[in-house]
C-alpha positions as CSV (number, residue, x, y, z in Angstrom):
1,M,40.1,-21.7,-3.4
2,N,40.4,-19.7,0.2
3,I,36.6,-18.6,0.7
4,Q,35.6,-16.2,3.3
5,I,31.9,-15.3,3.5
6,F,31.2,-11.9,5.6
7,G,27.6,-12.3,6.5
8,K,24.6,-11.8,8.7
9,S,23.2,-14.7,10.7
10,K,19.7,-14.1,9.5
11,C,20.3,-13.0,6.1
12,F,18.7,-14.9,3.3
13,D,21.3,-14.5,0.6
14,T,24.3,-15.3,3.0
15,K,22.2,-18.6,3.9
16,K,22.2,-19.1,0.0
17,A,25.9,-18.3,-0.1
18,E,27.0,-21.0,2.3
19,R,24.6,-23.7,0.9
20,Y,26.2,-22.9,-2.5
21,F,29.9,-23.7,-1.4
22,K,28.6,-26.3,1.0
23,D,26.6,-28.4,-1.7
24,R,29.8,-28.1,-4.1
25,G,32.0,-29.4,-1.3
26,I,33.8,-26.2,-0.8
27,K,35.5,-25.2,2.6
28,Y,34.6,-21.7,3.5
29,Q,35.2,-19.7,6.6
30,F,31.9,-17.7,7.7
31,I,32.4,-14.5,9.8
32,D,29.4,-12.9,11.4
33,V,30.1,-9.3,10.1
34,G,27.3,-8.0,12.3
35,R,28.8,-9.3,15.1
36,F,32.8,-9.2,14.5
37,G,33.1,-6.6,11.6
38,M,35.6,-6.4,9.3
39,S,39.2,-5.6,9.9
40,K,40.5,-2.3,7.7
41,G,42.7,-4.7,5.7
42,E,39.8,-6.9,4.9
43,F,37.3,-4.1,4.0
44,T,40.0,-2.1,1.7
45,S,40.7,-5.4,-0.1
46,V,37.2,-6.0,-0.6
47,K,36.3,-2.6,-1.6
48,Q,39.4,-2.3,-4.3
49,A,37.9,-5.9,-6.0
50,V,34.4,-4.8,-6.1
51,G,35.0,-1.2,-7.3
52,G,34.8,1.3,-4.2
53,W,32.9,1.4,-0.8
54,E,29.7,2.4,-2.6
55,K,29.0,-1.0,-3.5
56,L,29.4,-2.4,-0.2
57,L,26.7,-0.3,1.3
58,D,23.0,-1.8,1.9
59,E,20.8,1.0,0.9
60,N,17.9,-0.8,2.2
61,G,19.5,-1.6,5.7
62,K,17.3,-1.0,8.7
63,D,19.1,1.6,10.1
64,K,17.4,4.7,8.0
65,D,19.3,7.7,10.2
66,L,22.8,6.2,10.0
67,L,22.2,5.8,6.4
68,A,20.9,9.3,5.9
69,L,24.1,10.4,8.0
70,I,26.5,8.5,5.3
71,K,24.5,10.5,2.5
72,Y,25.4,13.7,4.2
73,I,28.8,13.8,6.0
74,S,31.9,14.6,4.2
75,P,33.0,12.2,1.3
76,E,36.4,11.0,3.4
77,S,34.4,10.2,6.4
78,K,31.7,8.0,4.5
79,E,34.1,5.2,4.3
80,E,35.3,5.2,7.8
81,K,31.7,5.4,9.1
82,L,30.9,2.2,7.1
83,L,33.7,0.3,8.5
84,E,32.7,1.1,12.0
85,N,28.9,-0.1,11.3
86,P,29.1,-3.2,9.9
87,K,25.6,-3.6,10.1
88,L,25.3,-1.2,7.2
89,L,27.3,-3.7,4.6
90,K,25.5,-5.1,1.9
91,T,25.8,-9.3,2.6
92,P,27.0,-11.5,1.7
93,I,30.4,-10.6,0.9
94,V,32.7,-13.3,-0.7
95,R,36.3,-13.1,-0.7
96,N,38.6,-15.3,-2.7
97,G,42.1,-14.0,-2.0
98,K,42.0,-10.7,-3.9
99,K,38.8,-11.5,-5.6
100,A,35.2,-10.7,-4.1
101,T,32.1,-10.3,-4.6
102,V,28.7,-8.1,-2.8
103,G,25.2,-10.1,-2.9
104,Y,24.5,-13.6,-4.0
105,E,26.6,-13.9,-7.4
106,P,26.8,-17.8,-8.1
107,E,27.9,-17.0,-11.7
108,I,30.9,-15.2,-10.7
109,W,31.9,-18.1,-7.7
110,K,31.7,-20.8,-10.5
111,T,34.4,-18.9,-12.2
112,W,36.6,-19.1,-9.6
113,S,36.3,-22.9,-9.1
114,E,36.8,-23.7,-12.8
115,K,40.6,-22.3,-12.6
């Protein structure tokens, strides 16, 4: 397994995801998405794996102005705006090659380690 955890350092679910993999002895790479963001390729891969950029948007984010802007700009600009503002991403985003999850999903991660 090649696990990457895109998360925020102060996110409770991100800490739980890290603990999940650490407790099982599974190596992972942590990327502070608030600080470093995601590359366009990573974003596209995760978007395809989870079923669209809408699943990556944190509707409960602190930046209400930016959330409102995303709701009202043109559809083709929404994805780009989300990529430019990683603090609006719902975390943790956990990648395992072409597979990915958004949020705390231990049931899905368990199936990855069983194969």
